[in-house]
C-alpha positions as a printed Julia matrix, in Angstrom:
203×3 Matrix{Float64}:
   1.95    1.45  -17.78
   1.25   -0.83  -20.76
  -0.7     0.63  -23.65
  -0.71   -2.4   -25.88
  -2.97   -2.25  -28.91
  -6.18   -4.21  -28.19
  -6.59   -7.42  -30.09
  -9.51   -9.65  -30.81
 -10.59  -11.61  -27.76
 -10.02  -15.36  -27.55
 -11.62  -15.56  -24.11
 -13.63  -18.47  -22.87
 -17.26  -17.32  -22.76
 -19.83  -18.69  -20.36
 -23.23  -17.93  -18.94
 -22.8   -17.17  -15.24
 -25.26  -18.65  -12.79
 -23.55  -17.75   -9.53
 -25.0   -17.83   -6.05
 -28.73  -17.27   -5.6
 -28.74  -13.71   -4.27
 -32.43  -13.93   -3.35
 -31.37  -16.3    -0.55
 -27.86  -15.14    0.41
 -25.66  -17.24    2.71
 -25.59  -16.1     6.35
 -22.27  -14.26    6.02
 -23.73  -12.21    3.17
 -26.88  -11.52    5.15
 -24.74  -10.06    7.95
 -23.1    -7.69    5.46
 -26.45   -6.69    4.0
 -27.77   -5.92    7.48
 -24.83   -3.55    8.08
 -25.48   -1.79    4.76
 -29.16   -1.43    5.59
 -28.48   -0.03    9.06
 -25.86    2.47    7.92
 -27.88    3.29    4.82
 -30.66    4.63    7.03
 -28.21    7.33    8.17
 -25.99    7.99    5.14
 -26.44    7.37    1.43
 -24.48    4.17    0.81
 -26.36    2.66   -2.15
 -29.05    3.96   -4.47
 -31.15    0.8    -4.06
 -33.6     1.13   -1.18
 -35.69   -2.07   -1.28
 -34.31   -5.46   -0.27
 -34.4    -7.02   -3.75
 -32.61   -4.14   -5.47
 -30.07   -3.94   -2.66
 -29.28   -7.64   -3.02
 -28.68   -7.16   -6.75
 -26.19   -4.35   -6.07
 -24.38   -6.12   -3.25
 -24.21   -9.7    -4.44
 -24.82  -10.3    -8.16
 -21.24   -9.52   -9.22
 -19.72  -11.18   -6.16
 -21.59  -14.39   -6.99
 -19.52  -14.59  -10.18
 -16.23  -13.4    -8.73
 -16.01  -16.14   -6.09
 -14.99  -18.48   -8.93
 -11.29  -19.43   -8.73
 -11.04  -19.05  -12.52
 -11.39  -15.29  -11.96
  -9.69  -14.89   -8.58
  -7.14  -17.7    -8.15
  -6.64  -19.36   -4.78
  -4.58  -17.19   -2.45
  -4.85  -14.1    -4.67
  -4.42  -10.54   -3.45
  -6.81   -8.21   -5.23
  -7.67   -4.53   -5.08
 -11.05   -2.87   -5.59
 -10.77    0.72   -6.85
 -13.7     2.95   -5.96
 -14.84    0.35   -3.44
 -17.91    2.35   -2.37
 -20.06    0.28   -0.06
 -17.67   -2.67   -0.32
 -19.4    -4.65   -3.04
 -18.3    -6.86   -4.64
 -15.11   -7.09   -2.57
 -16.5    -7.76    0.91
 -18.98  -10.48   -0.16
 -16.16  -12.16   -2.12
 -13.88  -12.12    0.95
 -16.67  -13.55    3.08
 -17.05  -16.53    0.74
 -13.34  -17.02   -0.02
 -11.2   -17.19    3.1
  -8.04  -17.71    1.0
  -8.26  -14.21   -0.54
  -7.07  -10.83    0.71
  -7.95   -7.38   -0.58
  -7.14   -3.68   -0.55
 -10.14   -1.39   -0.93
  -9.4     2.05   -2.39
 -12.09    4.67   -1.74
 -11.81    8.49   -1.52
 -15.14    9.33    0.16
 -14.74    9.57    3.92
 -18.22    8.36    4.87
 -17.77    5.26    2.7
 -14.32    4.67    4.22
 -15.81    4.87    7.72
 -18.42    2.29    6.77
 -15.87    0.0     5.12
 -13.61    0.01    8.17
 -16.55   -0.66   10.47
 -17.78   -3.48    8.22
 -14.46   -5.3     7.94
 -14.05   -5.07   11.72
 -17.57   -6.33   12.4
 -17.29   -9.18    9.9
 -13.87  -10.44   11.03
 -11.97   -9.37    7.92
  -9.32   -7.12    9.49
  -6.51   -9.61    8.87
  -7.36   -9.92    5.17
  -8.63   -6.49    4.15
  -7.09   -3.0     4.11
  -8.96    0.23    3.34
  -7.1     3.16    1.77
  -8.75    6.57    1.83
  -7.46    7.95   -1.45
  -8.04    8.32   -5.18
  -6.2     6.33   -7.79
  -3.47    8.58   -9.15
  -0.31    8.05  -11.17
   1.63    6.38   -8.35
   1.02    2.76   -7.33
  -0.9     2.55   -4.04
   0.53    0.72   -1.01
   0.46   -3.02   -1.57
   0.83   -2.89   -5.35
   1.32   -4.88   -7.45
  -1.71   -7.03   -6.67
  -2.65  -10.23   -8.47
  -5.94   -8.87   -9.84
  -7.49   -5.39   -9.98
 -11.25   -4.77   -9.94
 -13.27   -1.6   -10.41
 -17.02   -1.21  -10.76
 -18.65    1.95  -12.13
 -15.71    4.19  -11.19
 -14.17    4.55  -14.66
 -15.4     3.93  -18.17
 -14.35    0.38  -19.14
 -11.63    1.47  -21.6
 -10.26    4.01  -19.12
 -10.13    1.34  -16.42
  -8.08   -0.94  -18.66
  -5.64    1.92  -19.28
  -5.2     2.49  -15.56
  -5.17   -1.13  -14.37
  -1.55   -2.0   -15.32
  -0.45    0.33  -12.51
  -2.04   -2.12  -10.1
  -1.92   -5.69  -11.37
  -1.14   -7.9   -14.37
  -4.81   -8.86  -14.61
  -7.91   -6.69  -14.42
 -11.62   -7.4   -14.2
 -14.08   -5.16  -16.03
 -17.74   -5.17  -14.94
 -20.38   -3.73  -17.27
 -24.12   -3.5   -17.68
 -25.64   -2.79  -21.07
 -22.42   -1.51  -22.66
 -20.13   -4.0   -24.41
 -16.95   -5.28  -22.85
 -13.9    -3.49  -24.26
 -11.62   -5.18  -26.75
  -8.31   -6.44  -25.42
  -6.47   -9.51  -24.22
  -9.55  -11.09  -22.64
  -8.9   -14.33  -20.77
 -12.38  -15.03  -19.49
 -15.87  -13.66  -20.13
 -19.07  -14.14  -18.14
 -22.61  -13.04  -19.0
 -25.37  -13.07  -16.41
 -28.31  -10.99  -15.2
 -29.29   -9.22  -12.02
 -31.56  -11.83  -10.38
 -34.29   -9.42   -9.34
 -34.13   -6.65  -11.93
 -33.33   -9.03  -14.78
 -30.99   -6.53  -16.45
 -27.92   -7.92  -18.21
 -24.44   -7.89  -16.71
 -21.09   -9.03  -18.03
 -17.55   -9.27  -16.77
 -14.27   -9.77  -18.51
 -10.91  -10.86  -17.1
  -8.07   -9.17  -19.01
  -4.32   -9.53  -19.17
  -3.04   -5.96  -18.98
């Protein structure tokens, strides 16, 4: 695992606009309906109203569908995949991508497997019921590794080289970590208005 000393970022910075999550495309609406139905039985996401749920499910995915972040034909992994956001919405918009979702909680894994089957993603998406440990998971190395709210940003960058040569960090109010940052996006949750940022790093 690389532990290179962070250096000052020379990343391209931009203001992300993304897809309008208040009016999601039909394939995203199908995913949201599954989350809402299962969420009535088990706790999948903290957001309970439609607007807050859309922020959680789609705001990050609206940025990640950009080929500058996930190149055409890329294989990516999502560590701590939870309810499947942002990975599943990204796969639904980008048919050239494939993903491995790593999630230790059995009820989330059951939902993820049901969702990818219902949404026709079985050929492009694998779910692993496990935690990220010191051994590379099946399928590694990937092209890009993503994790949202599973590790502190600096800790995620320390772990990511086990998985891929590039990693995406997603943050809210906290700053993006220093490092070899290739791309930077700043945006806001459309309904809540709270700031978000993502950084693409070479690890």
